[in-house]
N, C-alpha and C positions, 0 to 999 in steps of 0.2 A: 619234435611233430613228425607223421610219413610224409613223403612226398610224391607225387607221380610225374616222373619226367624220361625224357629220352636225351642220350648226351645229344641226336642229329634235330631235336628242336629248339626253336627260340624261343618257347612258352615253357612254361611250367607254375602250380602252385601250390603252395603249403597252405593249408587249411584243416583245424582239428576237428573239425565236426563235418566236412566235405572229403571229407581224406579218399573216398574211394574215386570222385569226377577228375574225371581227364579233360583239361583242357584244348579245345578245338580253336576257339579262334577271340580273340581280345579287340576288342574298340573304345574308343572312346577321348575325351582331351582334356586339358588341365591348362591351368592360367594365374597368371599372378590376382592376387584378389578375387579369388572366383572358386565355386567349388565344383571339384571335377567331379567326373560323372563313367565308369568303364562297363561294360557289358561285355558280360563274358559267358560263352556259349560251349557248354562241354559234354558229355553223357560217360553214361554210368553204366558197366556189362556185368555188375555184380550186384551187392544189396540195395534194395529201393533206401534212398535216402531218406534221411527224418527231417522235414524242410521247417519245420518250426522251429527248432534249437538249432538252426543255422545263423536266421536273421539274428541284425549284430554283432556276431563275431568277425573276429580278425580273420580276411582273407586275404593272402599275403601271395599277386601271379608276379612272377620273375621272365626278365625278358634275358637271352642269351646269345652271347657272341663265345661261342665254344667258351674256354675258360671264364671269360669276363661274365658278369652278371650286374642287370640293376631290377631291385625288386620296387615294384608298387605294391604300398600296404592300403589295403581300406576295411571298412566293415560292409558285412551284405545288408543293404537296404532292402532286398526284394529278392526274391526265389521264385521260380514258373517251372513248369512241368511242359517241356513242348511235347510233339506227336513222337511218339517211339518207332524205331522200325524194329527190322529182324532181329537186330544184333543188341541194341543197346536200348536204355531211355537218355533222354535227353534233355538238359533244363537249359535254361538264362538267366544270368544272374547279374543282378545290379548293383555296381559297387558305388559306394560313397565315402568322404573323410568321415573322422569323428564331428567336424564341424556341422555338419550335413544334417547330424541329429537335434542342432537347436533352429531347423525350419520347422522343427514338430512343436513347439512349444511358443506359445506368444503370452504377453502377457502385457500389464496396464499398471508401472510402479515407478515411485521415484526415487532416485539416487541425488545423494546430495554430499557438497566437499568432498568429492571422489575426482581424482585424476582419471581420465582415458583408458590407459592401463591397469587401473585398482577395480574400475569398472568390467572391463569385458572378462577377465581374467577372474573378479567374482563370480562373474556368470557360468564362466566355464567351467567352474569347481562346482556350481549346484549343477552343474549335471553331469559330475563324477569326472569329469575329463583333469586331467590333470599334465596331456602330451604337450606341450608348448614351451616354445622358449623367445623369453622378452631378448632384442637386440636393439634398444632403443638408446641412442645418443642426446636426443632433446630435452627439455624440460617442460614437461604439460603442465599447468597450474590448472588445480581441482578444478572442477567444473561446480559452481554453487548449487546448482540446482539441472537435474538433466533431466527428462522425462520420457518414459518407454510409455506409447500408448499406442494399440491396436495394431503394434510389430511383431515379428515372429523375432526371439531371442537372436538368430540370424541374421534377420533384417536390422535390427537393433545394433550390436554388433559392427557391422559392415557400415551402418551410418556413420558411427563414431567414430570408429579409424580411418574415413573418405575424410570427413570433416579435420581430422589432426593431419593427414599426410601421410599415416602410414598402410606400410602394405604389408602382405603375407603371401606364405606359402606354405609346402610342406619338404617334410627332405624321409627319407623312405630305410625303413631296414625291416626285414623278417620279421613279421610279428608286429611290427607297428609304425606307425607312423606320427613327426611332431611338428605340430605346427610353429610357424617360425616368424614372428615379428618384428619389424625396423621399421627405422625410417631414414635411414642413408645406404649410398649401393656397399657400403663396407658389411651390410648385414649379408649379402650375398653370397652363395658358398661354390665355390669350384666343380663342376659336375664329375659327378662319378666315372671313377677309372682314368683320370686325368685329363688337364683343363685343353688340351691341344684334339678338334677337330681338325680332317681335311674337308679342301675343295675337290672331290671326285668330278662333280661333273656328270656326263650320260656315259663315261666311260665302264664298262664291264666291271666288276672286277667279283675277289674273293668276298668270302663271307668278311674275312678279316679286315677287309678293305670295307670298312664300315666307313660314309662319310656323309658330307653332303652334296647329294647329287644336283640340285638348282639351288640358285639363290640370285635375289633378286634386293636392290633398294628400292624401299620407297619411301618418299617427302611429299610432306605434304604442308598444304598454309595452313600457317596457326597464327589466331592474333602477337599482335607485337607486345602489348599492355593491356597487363589487369592492374585494376584498379576497384576500392571497394571504399565504401566509410560505415560508421554506425553514428550509435547516440547511446551518449550515458547520460540519465536523471542528475545524477550528482554531481558532475559537470558540465552543466548544461552549454555550455560557451564553448567549451574544447571541443577542438575540430579532430576525429581522428581517421580524418582522411590518408588512405596507404595509395603508395604505386608503384607498379614495381614492372621493369622491362624484360620481356621475351626473348625477343628478336629486334632489329631493326624494322620496322612496319607502321603505317597510321593507322590499321586496326587494333583497336581496343576495345576490350569488356569490362562492364561497371558493374560493379553490382551492392546492392542495398537490401535491408541490412548483411552487413560482412559477418555476423554473428561475433563480436567482439566488443570490450567494452573497456578497453588501453588500447593508445596508442603502438606500444609498442607489444601488444598483440595480433593486432592488426598488418602492422607491417612483418611479423613471423610470418603469418598465415598468407599475405600476399604473396612472400616469396617463395611459397608451400605450392601457389597456385599458378605460380611461374613460371615453378618448374613439372607441375602437370601438365602446362602446355608444350615444352618443351620435351617431355618425355614423346610427346605423341608424334613431332617432326620429321624425326626419321626413323625407318623403319627395316629391318632386313627379314627378307620372309624368303622361304624354300622349302624344297624336299631332303630327305636325307632316309638312311636306312641307318644313323647313329643312334642306339637307344639310349645313349645316357642324356639326352636332351632332357631335363626339366625344369619347370617354371621357378624360375627365383634364381639357378645355378647361370655360372656365365661359362663363355668357353672362349679358345685363341682359335681364331677362324686362321688357315696355314691355306698356303695354294692356290689361291684364287688371283687369277690373273688383273684385277685393279687390286694393286698393292694398299690401296686406302682400304679396301676391309676388310684387310689382312690385321685383324684388332679383336680386343677383346668385346666381346656379346653376351648381353642378360637375355635369356631366353625368358621369355613372357609369356607362350603357350604354346601349346603342342598338342597334335590331336595324332592318334596312334590309332594304328590295324596292324593286327599283327596277328598270328596262326603260329600253327606248331610248325611250320617250316618258312616261313617267312613273316619279314617286318619293313614298315614302310611309315614315315611320320611326317606329316606336315606341320612347321612351326614359323615364330616371329620372336626376333629379338631387336633387343635395341642397345644402343652403345654403351659400356659399360661406363663412359665418363660421360653418360647424362643423365643430369639426377634424376631419379624415378619417385613421381608419385600418382598414385591414383585418382583416377577418374573420378568423380561424384557422383555416383550414379544410380545410390539408393536414394531415395526420395525420403523426404522427414516427413513423419504426418500434421496433416494441417487441420487444427482444433476448432471446432466452432464454439457457439457460446456454449456453456455449462453453468449448474452450480454448483457448492462446497460452502460446509459449513466452517466458521471461524470457530479457532482454538487456539487454545494458551496454553500456560503454564498453569499447572493445578493450583488449585487456593484462587484464581485470580479470576475477576470480569472482565476486564480489559487488556489487552497484551499489543502493545507498537513499539515502534521507534520511533527518531525522530521526527523522521519523515510520512507518521502515520500510515505507516505498512501497515498491515496485517499477516497472520499466519491462517493457510487454510487444511478442512482435510476435505479430500476429493471421495465423493462417493463408491470409486472406480479403486481409487488405492489402499490394495489389504493390509500392506506393511504399515500404513502411517497407525500410529498410537491416539488421535485424535491431543494431541498436547504442540509446545512449540517446535519439537521436528519434526510437524507433520508436514513442512513446505516451507522455501522459502520465506521471506520477507517480500510480500506481495500488495504492489501501490493503491490507492483505493482514488478511481475518478472521482469527482466532486463536481456541482452546477457550478462553480467559479472558484480560482486561485488565481494567487498572481503573490509580490513579494513583502510578505508581510499581511496582506486580505486576503480575504475569500472568504467561503465556507466553510466551517471545521466538524465534520460529524466523522467518528472513529466507529465503525461496525466493529459490538461486541462478541464476547465469546458465548455462540450459541447460535448466534444470528445464522442466518441462511443468504446469501449472497449471492449474484452472479458475475461471470466470470468469463473474460472473452481473453482472446491470445493477441498481442501483437505481430501484425502479420499472420496470423495464425500459430503461432511458433510455442510449440506445446511449453516450451522453457523457459516463455514469457507471459504469465497471467496477468492481468492486471482485474481488478474489482469494478464490476459499472454499476453497481445496484445492491437493492439488499428484495428482498421476497417473507411473505408471510408464510407459513404453513400448522400441521396439525398441532404442531408445539408451540408455535409463537404465532400468537389470535394478534390481530388488530384490536388498537388499543379503544377504539368505538363498534361495538357491534353491529353487523348489517345482518339483513337491509335495515334494519326499524331505523338506524341513525345515518343512511345516506345521504346525508343533507350535510353532514358535519366531516370535516377536514382538517388538519393540522400537522402538529409539532408536541409529539409529549416525548418526554425522557424518560429516564431510570435514576433514582439513586447509585449511586455506589462507591461503597462495597454496602451490600445488605441490601437493598432496594428496599420498599416501602413508601418511598415517596419516592417526586415526578416534577419537574416543572414543564411548564404548557403551555401552547398557544393552542387554542382551540379555534375553528371559526364553523358558524350552525347558518346555513343559507336557509333554510325553512322558513317558506313563505307567512311575511307577518312575525314571524319568529328569530330573525334576524340575531345573530350575536356574536363577539368577538370573548372570549375567555383566556383570559390572561393566568398563568396561577406561579406564584415564587417558591419552592417548596423552604426556602428561606430568606435569603435578601433577594430585594429587586432596588438594581442603582440604573439609574438613568443618567447619563452623561452628556446633558447639550451646550455646545458649545460657544453657542449664538443666543438665536429669538425661541421659543418655544408658543408654537400657537395651538389651542386648543377648542374648538366649538359645541358646546351638547347641546343638542338640538329639545331637552327637554331637562329631567331629574338628574342632581349627580349625587353620591350617597356616599360619604366617601368615613370608614371606621377604622381607628387606628386602637388595636387592641393595648398599647402601652403607651409610649413616647412619643408627642412629634413637635420634633424641630426644626422649623423655615426659614430659612438665612440669606436677606438681600444684603449680598457684602456692597455692593454700591450702587445708585441711583435711585429709582423710586418705586414705591411699591401703589400701587390704584387697584381698591375694590368698588366696584358702579354695580350697586344694585338697583337697575331700571323703574321696576316696578316690583310690589309685593315687598315683605318683610322679613325682618334678619333677625333670627333669635340665637342666640349663643348661651349655655346652660352649660353650666358647670354643677354636677350632681355632686359629687363630693371632694373637697379641695381649695383653694382658691386662685384668686385671677391676682398676677401681676404684668401693671404697665408701667414697663423703665425707657421713656424717651430721652435720650441723652441731647438734644437738642429743644425746637419748638415745637407744639403740638396746638393742633385749629381742631373744632367741630362744631359744625355748622349745621345745625336743626332746623329743617323747614318750615316746621310746626311745631306740635307738643313733645316736651321731652319729659319723660318721668325716673326719679332716681329713688330707688326705694332699694333700702339697706337696712335686713333685719336686726342686724347689731349696731357695733360702733362704728362711728364715721368720720376719719381721719382726714384731716385737706393740709399739707401743710408746703408752704410757700417759702423760699428761700430767699425771693425778690421780694417786688409789689404786687400788687393784688388787688385787680378791678375787676371792678362789678358792673356791668350796662345793664340795665332793664328800660326798655323801653315802656310799657307799662305800668304794672304795680306788682310792689314785691312785697310777698306777705311771706313772713319768718313764722311759722309757727314749734311751738315747745311748748309738751306739755310738764317736762321739769323743769329747770332752773336754766335761764339762760345768760351765760356769762359774756361779756365784749369786753376785750384786756387792749390796751395798746402800750408797747414799751414806749414811745412820746407821744405826740403829740394824739388829740383823736376828738377828729369833727363829725356835727350832724349837720347837712347842709340840705337844705326842702328848700326849694323854689316857692313855694307855696305856703298853706301850714305844715307846722311840725304838732303830732300830740304824743304825749309821754301818759301810757294809763297804764295803772295797777289797780288792780282789787284790793288789795289793803295798804300798802302803801309805796312810796318812793323816795328813795335817801339819795341826795348830791353829795357827794364828800368829795374836796379840793387837801391836797397836803399843803398849799400856799394859797391859793387863789380861787375862787370861785367868780367867775364874771356872766351875770345874764345880760345881755345889751340887746333892745329892739330899738328899731331904727322909726316907730311909733308910739308905741304902746307895750308898756309890759305888764302883764298881771300873775299873779300869783295865787291862786285860789285854794281854800282847804276847806272840805265842809265843817271840821273838827276844826283842828289844829295841826299849825304849819308852822314848821321853826326852819329857821336860817342860822346854822351857829358856823361859826368862825372862830377858830384857836387863836385867831391876833386879831384882824379885820374883817369886815364886810360892810359892804359898800350896796345900796341903791339907786342909781341912779338917772334922771330922766330929766333929757335936755328942756323938756316944756315945762311938764308936772306930772307928780308921782302920786297916788291915792295908796294909803294906807289903810286898809279897815275892815275892823275885826265885826265880825255882825254878833258877836256875845262879846268878848273882852277883847283887847290887844293889848299886850305883853312886851316894853319896848326894854331891854335888858342888858346892862351894859357897865363895866367898869365905871365907864362916862358916857355918859347918853348927849350926843349934840343935836338938837335939831335947828335947822335954822335953813 
């Protein structure tokens, strides 16, 4: 590529699109974990430059010290014309590293199960940048859920690197600058052209005697202890407290949340935070004309009167002032022996309440895990596919929860939910409720049913049914409605009391079974009638012990068919008044043993046609005073062996027409 230079200059440049530009001056600054910015003033005494094609192209400015050089590569971020003079056109260029281009893009998106290095390199490649080098010695646990929200890509990358304690800087060559990511001081490299830099003081020296012209040590107070803790809901009683000491001293920094969910992770982060405090404790600041001082590079100081300063130092920041014939800088450095961790200066977005749609696996209506967590699709997430991979598992707030007790309602796929964020952290979403929308209508149409409230579920999978508990609060039409789509099971471990102020109607479509396992059952009808109607079928009553029926007034029993009453023991019938048995057919009284009919007064047996008394052995009719057998026409007393009619006083046998006494032997005495 063409180069404009002079052997006596301190500054030259290489720029394919700006080859005719002559550099006049360069100023700017570089620092660890900071975007450099250089301002280059130049002139052109030839053809007019094409500005539009120069933006975003590489431009390498080179600092010279005779044969030794130090390239500073960047991309042209801005170019402007300055007022021209009589001899040339003048231009001012703003130069930025390729990482600065990430400040021009912002996004809202979700990364899942990726380590920090995987996330940042994915973003670099998405922008088309591959000039980066990972010099990481630590192990980085994948982030289960990491959200970029309203941040530029650069701010997001910077924040993640700061959280992990990863620093970055650039190395330069002609036409290229490479981003180096490191997590230990081993990632730092020596300055160009050898690590030794002399301390020259204010003595005037030749150009080749480039070195540090002045330098002072700066020591500042830092906290002595760093403490942090956090909370992991899967192990709620486990302490995640971690502590590390930076220097001796009573001051401590305490942070919650510590942004970790495991003790080992907390200990590692706490150690990193302490290293960050130590990085601030001691600095070496000064001015020099050494062109080789580059952030992220280390040098060995020599020649200082204070021998304790003649050690290895890591450059953390440099401010350049260069022209075509001079160069000076101001710099800061820390001891190379001190572990460096970047300060966490990039703020994490604080998210407020949002809404999201519940998502899950295709073909499912409910998608949850053992903790009742769900997956979400946020409206701002352009990369999510509305499936089980759209988010991490998100916990759901319920009005009541405990150890094996509480409320349980799992939001279902397609529902819109309210999402808040613990401590405003985008990486810690929490579902706090559900809302209706244009697709998900309320179960009771409004405002027509504005007095109704309740709970209505939906059968899954496939819908078509529901369980419901509904309250109607309309004046004079109040109602509590309960529907079980299939079974209703009630388990009462002690008493149940129900008071019904008016009517009760129970309709059972199929079988009804009621079992009282132990104790009594009492049914009291204080006033009114009780009616049991079996329209089709039979009525069976099985009492294993005794049964008592008491009727205070009349009792009527009507049987449309046969009536059978079977008693395996004794049967006693007591009637305080009269007993009438009326049989339109035949009445048979049969006893396997004795049969006694006893009347306290008269006993009359009357038949319209005949009465027959017959005994297999003997038949006795006996009266204390008189016994009369009388027939209107004929009366026959017949015994197979003997027949005795006996009266203690007198007996009359009278035949109005004829009296016949017949026997094999008749004895009248």
